[in-house]
C-alpha positions as CSV (number, residue, x, y, z in Angstrom):
1,M,-52.2,102.2,25.7
2,N,-50.9,106.0,27.3
3,A,-48.8,107.8,24.1
4,Q,-44.8,108.7,25.6
5,Q,-43.9,111.7,24.6
6,P,-40.2,111.2,22.7
7,G,-37.2,110.4,24.2
8,R,-33.3,110.2,23.8
9,Q,-33.4,107.0,25.1
10,D,-36.1,106.0,22.3
11,T,-34.1,106.7,20.1
12,D,-31.1,105.4,20.8
13,Q,-33.6,102.2,21.5
14,W,-34.2,102.2,18.3
15,R,-31.2,102.8,16.3
16,L,-29.7,99.7,19.0
17,L,-32.4,97.7,17.3
18,L,-32.2,99.4,13.7
19,A,-28.1,98.1,14.2
20,V,-29.2,94.7,14.8
21,A,-31.2,93.7,12.3
22,L,-28.8,95.8,9.7
23,S,-26.0,93.3,11.0
24,G,-27.9,90.5,10.4
25,A,-28.7,91.3,7.2
26,V,-25.3,91.9,6.2
27,L,-24.4,88.2,8.1
28,L,-27.3,86.5,6.2
29,G,-25.9,88.3,3.3
30,W,-22.7,86.9,3.0
31,N,-23.6,83.4,4.3
32,L,-25.5,83.6,1.0
33,L,-22.9,84.9,-1.0
34,F,-21.1,82.2,-2.9
35,P,-19.6,83.4,-6.6
36,S,-17.7,81.8,-8.2
37,P,-15.5,83.8,-10.6
38,P,-14.9,82.4,-14.4
39,V,-13.5,79.3,-14.9
40,Q,-10.0,79.6,-16.9
41,P,-9.1,76.6,-18.6
42,P,-6.1,74.6,-17.5
43,P,-2.5,74.2,-19.1
44,P,-2.8,72.2,-22.4
45,E,-1.3,69.0,-21.0
46,Q,-3.5,68.3,-18.0
47,A,-6.0,65.8,-18.4
48,A,-9.3,66.2,-18.1
49,D,-10.2,63.7,-15.9
50,G,-6.8,65.0,-13.3
51,G,-4.7,63.1,-14.2
52,Q,-5.3,59.9,-15.8
53,P,-3.2,58.0,-19.1
54,T,-4.1,59.5,-22.2
55,A,-4.8,55.7,-22.6
56,E,-7.9,55.3,-20.3
57,K,-9.1,58.0,-22.8
58,S,-9.1,56.7,-25.9
59,G,-11.0,53.1,-25.2
60,E,-8.0,51.4,-25.7
61,A,-6.4,49.0,-23.1
62,P,-2.6,49.5,-22.3
63,T,0.0,47.5,-23.3
64,A,3.4,46.8,-21.9
65,A,6.5,46.3,-23.6
66,D,7.5,42.8,-21.2
67,P,4.8,40.2,-19.9
68,A,4.9,39.7,-16.4
69,D,5.3,36.0,-17.6
70,P,8.9,36.9,-19.9
71,T,8.2,33.0,-21.3
72,Q,5.0,34.8,-22.8
73,P,5.0,36.5,-26.0
74,A,3.2,40.6,-24.5
75,P,0.2,40.3,-27.0
76,A,-1.3,42.9,-29.3
77,P,-3.2,45.8,-27.7
78,A,-6.6,45.1,-27.3
79,A,-9.1,46.6,-29.9
80,T,-11.8,49.5,-29.1
81,I,-14.0,49.0,-26.2
82,E,-17.5,49.0,-27.1
83,R,-19.1,50.2,-24.5
84,A,-22.4,49.4,-22.9
85,I,-24.9,48.8,-20.3
86,V,-24.0,45.6,-19.2
87,G,-26.1,45.1,-15.7
88,A,-28.1,46.6,-13.3
89,L,-28.9,46.5,-9.1
90,D,-32.0,48.1,-8.4
91,E,-34.1,48.1,-5.0
92,P,-37.3,49.7,-6.5
93,D,-38.6,52.1,-3.7
94,H,-34.9,53.6,-3.1
95,H,-32.7,53.5,-6.1
96,T,-31.3,51.7,-9.2
97,V,-27.3,51.4,-10.5
98,E,-26.2,50.9,-13.8
99,F,-23.0,49.3,-14.8
100,T,-21.0,48.9,-17.6
101,N,-18.9,46.5,-19.9
102,D,-15.7,49.3,-19.7
103,D,-13.9,48.5,-16.8
104,G,-16.8,47.8,-15.4
105,Q,-17.2,50.9,-13.3
106,I,-20.3,52.4,-12.5
107,A,-22.9,54.0,-15.7
108,A,-25.2,55.6,-13.9
109,W,-26.9,56.2,-10.3
110,A,-30.6,57.0,-9.8
111,L,-32.8,57.7,-6.8
112,T,-36.0,56.1,-7.0
113,E,-37.5,57.6,-3.6
114,P,-41.0,59.5,-4.6
115,Q,-39.5,62.6,-3.1
116,Y,-36.6,62.5,-5.4
117,R,-38.3,61.8,-9.2
118,N,-38.9,64.1,-12.4
119,T,-42.4,65.0,-12.3
120,H,-43.3,65.5,-16.5
121,E,-45.3,67.9,-18.0
122,D,-48.2,65.5,-18.2
123,G,-47.6,64.3,-14.4
124,S,-45.9,61.0,-15.2
125,T,-43.2,61.1,-13.2
126,S,-39.4,59.1,-13.8
127,P,-35.8,58.4,-11.6
128,F,-34.3,61.3,-11.0
129,R,-31.0,60.1,-12.4
130,F,-28.3,62.7,-10.5
131,L,-25.0,60.7,-11.6
132,G,-24.7,59.3,-14.9
133,P,-22.3,60.2,-17.8
134,V,-21.5,64.2,-19.1
135,E,-22.3,63.5,-22.9
136,P,-26.6,64.7,-22.3
137,L,-25.4,67.4,-20.3
138,V,-23.3,68.5,-23.6
139,A,-25.8,67.7,-26.2
140,A,-28.7,69.5,-24.4
141,V,-26.7,72.8,-24.0
142,K,-25.4,72.2,-27.4
143,A,-29.2,71.6,-28.8
144,D,-30.0,74.8,-26.4
145,A,-32.4,72.6,-24.3
146,E,-34.1,73.0,-21.2
147,G,-33.4,70.0,-19.0
148,E,-32.4,69.8,-15.9
149,E,-28.5,69.0,-16.1
150,G,-28.5,70.8,-19.0
151,K,-29.3,73.8,-16.7
152,T,-27.5,72.5,-13.2
153,G,-25.0,70.3,-13.7
154,I,-24.6,66.7,-13.2
155,F,-22.3,64.3,-10.9
156,E,-20.7,61.8,-13.2
157,P,-19.6,58.3,-12.6
158,P,-16.9,57.8,-9.4
159,T,-14.2,55.2,-11.2
160,L,-11.8,52.8,-9.7
161,G,-8.3,52.5,-11.6
162,L,-6.5,50.0,-11.2
163,T,-2.9,49.5,-12.3
164,L,-0.9,46.1,-12.7
165,G,3.2,46.0,-13.0
166,G,3.0,49.9,-13.2
167,R,0.7,49.6,-16.0
168,A,-2.8,51.5,-15.8
169,T,-5.4,48.6,-17.0
170,R,-8.9,49.3,-18.9
171,G,-10.2,46.0,-19.6
172,D,-14.0,45.2,-21.0
173,Y,-15.5,43.3,-18.3
174,A,-18.0,41.0,-18.9
175,V,-21.2,39.5,-16.0
176,V,-20.2,36.3,-14.4
177,D,-23.2,36.1,-11.8
178,Q,-26.3,38.5,-11.6
179,G,-28.3,38.2,-8.4
180,D,-31.1,40.3,-6.9
181,R,-28.2,42.7,-5.4
182,V,-25.4,41.3,-6.2
183,L,-23.5,41.4,-9.7
184,T,-20.0,40.7,-10.5
185,L,-17.9,41.7,-13.4
186,R,-14.8,40.0,-14.7
187,W,-11.9,40.6,-17.1
188,T,-8.4,39.2,-17.8
189,D,-4.9,41.9,-18.4
190,P,-3.8,40.5,-21.5
191,V,0.0,41.1,-19.9
192,S,0.2,40.5,-16.6
193,R,-2.6,37.3,-16.7
194,V,-3.9,38.6,-13.8
195,E,-8.2,37.7,-13.0
196,V,-9.6,41.3,-12.4
197,T,-12.8,40.3,-10.4
198,R,-15.5,43.5,-9.7
199,T,-17.7,42.1,-7.3
200,Y,-21.0,44.9,-6.1
201,R,-23.1,44.7,-3.4
202,L,-26.7,47.5,-3.5
203,D,-27.6,48.7,-0.3
204,E,-31.3,48.3,0.4
205,S,-31.6,50.7,2.6
206,G,-29.2,53.3,2.6
207,Y,-27.6,55.1,-0.6
208,T,-23.7,53.2,-1.0
209,L,-22.4,50.7,-2.9
210,S,-20.2,47.9,-1.5
211,T,-17.4,47.1,-3.8
212,D,-14.8,44.3,-3.7
213,L,-11.7,44.3,-6.1
214,T,-10.0,40.8,-6.3
215,L,-7.1,39.9,-7.9
216,K,-5.8,37.0,-8.8
217,N,-2.0,36.6,-10.1
218,P,-1.7,32.8,-11.8
219,G,2.1,33.6,-13.1
220,P,5.3,32.7,-11.3
221,Q,6.4,36.0,-10.4
222,P,4.6,38.5,-8.3
223,V,2.3,42.0,-9.6
224,A,2.7,45.0,-8.0
225,Y,-0.6,46.9,-8.1
226,D,-1.7,50.1,-7.2
227,L,-5.6,51.9,-7.0
228,T,-6.6,55.0,-7.4
229,A,-10.3,56.6,-7.3
230,T,-11.3,59.5,-9.4
231,F,-14.6,61.4,-8.5
232,R,-15.9,64.3,-10.7
233,G,-19.3,66.9,-10.5
234,V,-19.4,69.3,-13.7
235,Q,-21.4,72.1,-13.0
236,N,-23.0,75.5,-14.7
237,D,-20.7,78.1,-13.5
238,E,-24.0,80.7,-13.5
239,E,-26.1,78.3,-11.4
240,A,-23.3,77.8,-9.5
241,S,-22.3,81.4,-8.5
242,G,-26.1,82.0,-7.2
243,S,-27.1,85.5,-6.9
244,M,-27.5,87.8,-4.1
245,F,-29.5,86.9,-2.2
246,M,-30.4,83.0,-3.4
247,P,-27.7,80.5,-2.2
248,P,-26.0,78.2,-4.7
249,V,-27.7,75.0,-4.7
250,Y,-25.0,73.3,-7.6
251,L,-21.8,74.2,-6.5
252,F,-19.7,71.7,-6.7
253,E,-17.0,71.0,-3.9
254,S,-14.0,69.1,-3.8
255,I,-14.7,67.8,-0.3
256,C,-11.8,65.5,1.9
257,A,-11.6,64.5,5.4
258,F,-8.6,63.5,6.9
259,G,-7.0,63.9,10.0
260,D,-8.9,65.8,12.2
261,E,-9.4,68.7,9.5
262,F,-12.4,68.5,7.0
263,E,-11.7,70.7,3.4
264,R,-14.2,71.6,1.0
265,L,-12.7,72.9,-2.1
266,N,-14.9,74.6,-5.2
267,S,-13.5,75.6,-8.7
268,S,-12.4,79.1,-7.5
269,T,-10.9,78.2,-4.0
270,I,-8.5,75.8,-6.4
271,Q,-7.7,78.6,-8.8
272,G,-7.1,80.6,-5.6
273,N,-4.7,78.1,-3.9
274,L,-2.7,77.4,-7.3
275,E,-1.9,81.0,-7.3
276,D,-1.5,81.7,-4.1
277,G,0.7,78.0,-3.3
278,D,-2.1,77.0,-0.5
279,P,-2.4,72.7,-0.3
280,V,-4.8,70.4,-3.2
281,S,-3.8,67.9,-2.3
282,F,-3.5,66.9,1.8
283,D,-2.6,63.3,2.8
284,T,-2.1,62.8,6.7
285,A,-4.5,59.9,7.8
286,V,-7.6,60.7,5.1
287,K,-10.7,58.7,6.4
288,W,-12.5,59.7,3.5
289,G,-13.0,62.2,0.2
290,G,-15.5,63.1,-2.3
291,V,-17.7,65.5,-4.4
292,D,-20.8,67.4,-3.7
293,N,-23.0,69.9,-4.0
294,R,-25.8,71.7,-1.5
295,Y,-27.2,68.8,-1.1
296,F,-26.1,65.3,-2.8
297,M,-22.7,64.0,-2.7
298,T,-20.9,60.7,-4.7
299,A,-17.3,59.8,-1.6
300,L,-15.7,56.7,-1.4
301,L,-15.2,55.3,2.4
302,A,-12.7,53.0,2.7
303,E,-10.8,51.0,4.8
304,G,-8.8,52.4,7.8
305,G,-5.6,53.5,6.2
306,T,-5.9,52.7,2.8
307,I,-6.3,56.4,1.4
308,E,-2.9,57.9,1.3
309,R,-4.1,61.0,-0.6
310,C,-6.7,63.2,-1.9
311,T,-6.0,66.0,-4.4
312,A,-8.6,67.9,-5.5
313,A,-8.0,69.5,-9.3
314,R,-10.2,71.1,-11.9
315,D,-10.7,71.6,-15.8
316,R,-13.4,72.2,-18.7
317,D,-11.7,70.0,-20.9
318,G,-14.5,68.8,-23.6
319,L,-17.0,70.7,-21.8
320,P,-19.8,73.8,-23.2
321,T,-19.0,77.4,-22.6
322,N,-19.6,78.2,-18.5
323,F,-19.4,74.8,-17.5
324,T,-16.3,73.2,-15.0
325,R,-15.5,69.9,-14.1
326,L,-14.0,69.5,-10.5
327,I,-12.3,66.4,-9.2
328,Q,-10.9,64.6,-6.7
329,T,-8.2,61.8,-6.6
330,L,-8.0,59.4,-4.0
331,D,-5.1,57.7,-4.0
332,L,-5.3,54.4,-2.1
333,T,-2.7,52.2,-0.6
334,G,-0.9,49.6,-2.9
335,G,1.0,46.7,-2.3
336,E,1.8,43.1,-4.7
337,I,-0.1,39.9,-5.7
338,P,1.6,36.7,-4.7
339,A,2.8,34.5,-7.5
340,G,-0.3,32.1,-7.5
341,G,-2.2,34.0,-4.7
342,E,-5.0,36.9,-4.9
343,V,-5.8,39.5,-2.8
344,T,-8.8,41.3,-2.0
345,R,-9.5,44.9,-1.9
346,S,-13.1,46.2,0.3
347,L,-14.5,49.8,-0.4
348,A,-17.4,51.1,-0.8
349,Y,-18.9,54.4,-2.7
350,Y,-22.0,56.8,-1.2
351,A,-24.4,58.5,-3.9
352,G,-27.3,60.3,-3.3
353,P,-29.0,62.9,-0.5
354,K,-26.9,64.6,2.1
355,K,-29.1,63.0,5.4
356,L,-28.0,63.5,8.1
357,S,-29.6,59.9,9.5
358,E,-27.4,58.2,7.3
359,L,-24.0,60.0,6.9
360,Q,-23.9,59.6,10.8
361,N,-24.7,55.8,10.3
362,T,-21.4,54.9,7.4
363,T,-18.4,53.7,8.7
364,P,-16.1,56.6,9.2
365,P,-19.2,59.0,9.8
366,M,-19.3,61.4,6.6
367,A,-21.6,64.2,8.6
368,D,-18.9,67.1,7.9
369,A,-20.3,66.8,4.9
370,I,-23.5,68.6,5.2
371,D,-22.0,72.7,5.9
372,F,-23.8,74.0,9.5
373,G,-21.8,76.1,9.3
374,W,-20.7,78.1,12.6
375,F,-23.8,76.4,14.8
376,A,-23.2,72.7,13.4
377,A,-23.6,71.7,17.5
378,I,-27.3,73.5,17.5
379,C,-28.6,72.7,13.8
380,V,-27.7,69.0,14.8
381,P,-30.5,68.8,17.1
382,M,-32.7,71.3,15.7
383,L,-32.7,68.2,12.1
384,W,-33.4,65.6,14.6
385,L,-36.5,68.2,16.0
386,M,-38.1,68.4,12.3
387,R,-37.1,64.8,11.3
388,F,-39.2,64.1,14.8
389,F,-42.2,66.4,13.3
390,Y,-41.9,65.0,10.0
391,G,-42.6,61.7,11.2
392,F,-45.9,62.9,12.7
393,V,-47.0,65.5,9.7
394,E,-45.6,63.7,7.1
395,N,-44.8,66.7,5.6
396,W,-41.9,69.2,5.5
397,G,-43.5,72.5,5.7
398,V,-45.6,71.6,8.7
399,A,-42.6,70.0,10.3
400,I,-41.2,73.8,9.8
401,I,-44.0,75.9,11.3
402,L,-43.7,73.3,14.0
403,L,-39.8,73.3,14.6
404,T,-40.2,77.8,14.4
405,V,-42.8,77.3,16.9
406,M,-41.1,74.8,19.3
407,V,-38.0,77.2,19.4
408,K,-40.2,80.6,20.3
409,L,-41.2,78.9,23.4
410,L,-37.7,77.6,24.3
411,T,-36.1,81.5,23.4
412,L,-39.8,82.6,25.4
413,P,-38.1,83.1,28.9
414,L,-35.7,85.3,26.9
415,T,-38.1,87.5,24.9
416,L,-40.4,88.1,27.5
417,K,-37.1,89.2,29.7
418,Q,-36.6,91.6,26.2
419,Y,-40.2,92.7,26.0
420,K,-40.4,93.7,30.2
421,S,-37.1,95.7,30.1
422,M,-38.5,97.9,26.8
423,A,-41.4,98.4,29.0
424,A,-39.8,99.2,31.6
425,M,-37.7,101.8,30.2
426,K,-40.9,103.2,28.4
427,K,-42.1,104.5,32.2
428,V,-38.9,106.1,33.4
429,Q,-39.1,108.0,29.7
430,P,-40.8,111.1,31.1
431,E,-38.5,111.6,33.9
432,M,-36.1,110.5,31.1
433,K,-37.4,113.5,28.9
434,K,-37.1,115.9,31.8
435,L,-33.2,115.0,32.6
436,Q,-33.0,115.2,29.0
437,E,-34.0,119.0,28.5
438,K,-32.7,119.9,32.3
439,H,-29.3,118.7,30.2
440,K,-29.4,119.0,27.6
441,D,-26.0,121.5,27.2
442,D,-24.1,119.1,30.3
443,K,-23.4,115.8,28.3
444,A,-21.0,114.2,31.4
445,K,-23.4,115.5,34.0
446,L,-26.6,113.9,31.5
447,Q,-25.1,110.5,31.2
448,Q,-24.6,110.3,35.4
449,E,-28.4,111.5,36.3
450,M,-29.4,108.8,33.6
451,M,-27.3,106.3,35.8
452,T,-28.9,107.4,39.0
453,L,-32.1,106.9,37.6
454,Y,-31.6,103.9,35.9
455,R,-31.1,102.6,39.8
456,E,-33.7,104.2,41.5
457,H,-36.5,102.0,39.3
458,K,-33.4,99.2,39.1
459,I,-33.2,99.0,35.3
460,N,-30.2,97.7,33.4
461,P,-30.3,99.6,30.2
462,L,-28.8,96.5,28.4
463,A,-32.1,94.3,29.7
464,G,-33.3,94.7,26.2
465,C,-30.7,93.5,24.1
466,L,-29.0,90.9,25.8
467,P,-31.8,88.7,25.3
468,M,-31.6,89.7,21.3
469,V,-28.1,88.9,21.3
470,L,-28.6,85.7,22.9
471,M,-31.0,84.3,20.8
472,M,-29.4,85.1,17.5
473,P,-27.2,82.0,17.0
474,I,-30.5,79.9,17.8
475,Y,-32.5,81.8,15.3
476,F,-29.8,81.5,12.8
477,S,-29.2,78.3,13.7
478,L,-32.8,77.3,12.8
479,Y,-31.6,78.8,9.7
480,R,-29.4,77.5,8.5
481,T,-30.8,74.4,8.9
482,I,-33.4,74.6,6.7
483,Y,-30.7,75.9,4.6
484,S,-28.4,72.4,4.5
485,A,-31.7,70.3,5.0
486,V,-31.4,67.7,1.7
487,E,-35.3,67.1,3.8
488,L,-36.5,70.1,1.3
489,Y,-35.1,69.1,-1.9
490,R,-38.0,68.7,-4.0
491,A,-40.2,68.7,-0.8
492,D,-44.1,69.6,-1.3
493,F,-45.5,71.7,1.2
494,V,-49.0,73.1,-0.3
495,L,-50.8,74.6,-3.4
496,W,-48.4,76.3,-5.3
497,L,-45.4,75.9,-2.9
498,T,-44.2,72.2,-4.6
499,D,-40.4,72.4,-3.9
500,L,-39.8,74.1,-0.7
501,S,-35.6,74.3,-1.7
502,V,-36.3,77.2,-4.5
503,Q,-37.9,80.5,-3.9
504,D,-41.0,80.9,-4.3
505,P,-42.6,80.8,-8.0
506,Y,-45.4,83.3,-7.4
507,Y,-44.0,85.7,-4.5
508,V,-46.8,85.3,-2.3
509,T,-44.7,84.0,1.6
510,P,-42.4,87.1,0.2
511,L,-44.9,89.8,-0.1
512,L,-46.9,88.3,3.2
513,L,-44.2,88.3,5.2
514,G,-43.5,92.4,3.7
515,V,-47.0,93.2,5.0
516,L,-47.1,91.8,8.6
517,M,-43.5,92.9,9.0
518,F,-45.0,96.9,8.4
519,G,-47.6,95.9,10.8
520,Q,-45.3,94.7,13.4
521,M,-42.6,98.0,13.0
522,K,-46.7,99.8,13.6
523,L,-47.1,98.0,16.7
524,N,-43.8,100.1,18.4
525,P,-43.2,103.1,16.5
526,S,-40.2,104.8,16.3
527,A,-40.1,107.7,19.2
528,G,-37.0,109.3,17.2
529,E,-36.7,111.9,14.0
530,A,-39.3,112.0,11.1
531,T,-36.6,110.6,8.6
532,Q,-35.8,107.8,11.6
533,Q,-39.2,106.4,11.4
534,K,-39.5,105.9,7.9
535,V,-36.9,104.1,7.6
536,I,-37.6,101.6,10.7
537,M,-41.1,101.9,9.3
538,Y,-41.4,101.8,5.5
539,V,-37.5,100.8,4.2
540,M,-36.5,97.6,6.7
541,P,-40.0,95.6,5.3
542,V,-39.0,96.4,2.1
543,M,-35.1,95.2,2.1
544,F,-36.5,92.3,3.5
545,T,-39.1,91.8,1.2
546,G,-36.3,92.2,-1.1
547,M,-34.2,89.7,0.3
548,M,-37.1,87.1,0.6
549,L,-38.1,87.3,-3.2
550,F,-34.9,84.9,-3.6
551,L,-34.2,82.3,-0.5
552,P,-36.1,79.2,-0.9
553,S,-39.5,79.0,-0.1
554,G,-38.9,76.9,3.5
555,L,-36.6,79.2,4.5
556,V,-39.4,82.1,3.9
557,V,-42.2,80.1,5.7
558,Y,-39.8,79.8,8.5
559,I,-39.1,83.3,9.0
560,L,-42.6,84.0,8.2
561,V,-44.1,81.8,11.0
562,N,-41.6,83.3,13.1
563,T,-42.9,87.3,12.5
564,V,-46.5,85.9,13.1
565,L,-45.3,84.6,17.2
566,G,-43.2,87.4,16.5
567,I,-46.5,89.9,16.7
568,A,-48.5,87.8,18.5
569,Q,-46.2,87.8,21.3
570,Q,-45.7,91.5,21.0
571,L,-49.9,91.8,21.8
572,Y,-50.1,90.4,24.2
573,M,-47.5,92.4,26.2
574,L,-49.3,95.4,25.1
575,N,-51.9,94.6,26.6
576,Q,-50.8,93.0,29.4
577,Q,-49.3,96.8,29.6
578,D,-52.4,98.6,29.3
579,A,-54.0,96.2,31.6
580,P,-55.4,97.9,34.9
581,T,-53.8,96.6,38.0
582,G,-54.5,96.5,42.0
583,V,-57.3,99.1,42.7
584,G,-57.9,100.7,39.0
585,A,-58.6,97.3,37.9
586,R,-61.3,96.9,40.9
587,K,-63.1,99.8,39.5
588,A,-62.6,98.4,35.7
589,K,-64.6,96.0,37.2
590,A,-67.2,97.8,39.0
């Protein structure tokens, strides 16, 4: 290839490319920065569960001054409930849910799918217990243990609180029926005499647990009731804040879908809203709500119009230093249990990974829980395509590579147009250099002559930048798709890359990426000043390599493959530009 003399236009082109690259880096960094400032404890009077009565914490069943039937004496307060696991529902290839006698609530929820199972040093595996009591976390931290929960936090079991006659209830439930995927617990309120039955049905294919709450009133007077569902997630504030380049996987947020809006509030946002007077409670056509982090969530699905309000809160009651509890409270519509009658309320819990295919099929759909950012319209088909490839290769790393290749092929026309524009600019570079020398003291005349030169050669000076601008949303969408996909959580790729959602443990792929980027820069050396050449040739690869060191390895694999494909395209275009044509080609063959 013939070497070209340095020219102002090449310098401007490289400055523009450098500006675009740096802008992309700023945007990437902004996407990754979710720092959480230290969390201040709530006022002393605030309860740990976001407003539940003290009696509920003590483990004693609350009492009222007057029973529903005034002819009957009020019973003595119940003894402290001895908490125990009284039943479990199990779908061996999917998930397991345990239940406690203490108010008939969920005690723990574990995922048994191979991808999510915990792998131990001896090679054995165990279910991923992502939802459970907070006490083991506190114990692990106090013992300075390196347990998964102690490091990252945990979802606490959701609760469905019941109020009868204006009193919060809490009872010692007993199992009355146990089937393959159905469990029924029952307790009778000693004050109102209302019989409370909680029936749970485990979804064998998804991540939902259907619940029927039946209230039977044998008394002569109607009894008013209210329902409140509470979801909690305890986060390690250090892990939740992430780092400059590592996205916060374990940042917990309260989430609420209402009307046509979707709100997610993390600990620092809640604190800011409380200080600024912004809302933390929403009561307009609430559809569903819960607590989530980047890959997992717990949420409540109820019959349309039965959720009155969702309220976000936070506290640190009973937690170790640097841990914060995120709370989402959902107030449901109440009513009356007629005398001698009964009422049944149906709802469902969702607890598990934020898989788009699952969240789109719930009623109502909960796909908004996956944070695709501004590019959801592009990310959704990309995620579908990645899952499509996985169906053939059954390896998420290979699926990422195939998706990257597919996107590169789809954007190939824009890329070729960009390279052709750059080639055209190089052809007129000698004439451009002459103009710059001739009119170096007359900038206005130089610009006029340059525009004339562009018209004569039918060159659009912005044609090389426009394809890049059009492709940026596509590549950012691909980045965001891989960033948000729970399918990569603990997904094995090859050799040392056993979890595509965390950084490369040996930094092999980031360093390889830096070398390839340096080679890519060598293919198009800068025509600017020596200082500018050094910035482009050395600083940018080093800067991007530093960023990649802490990014999830799945993202690095995508950028690495994209860089390899970009180098292949550049080599092909350079070969085409240097290939002899016409008479020259015939002479070369001769």
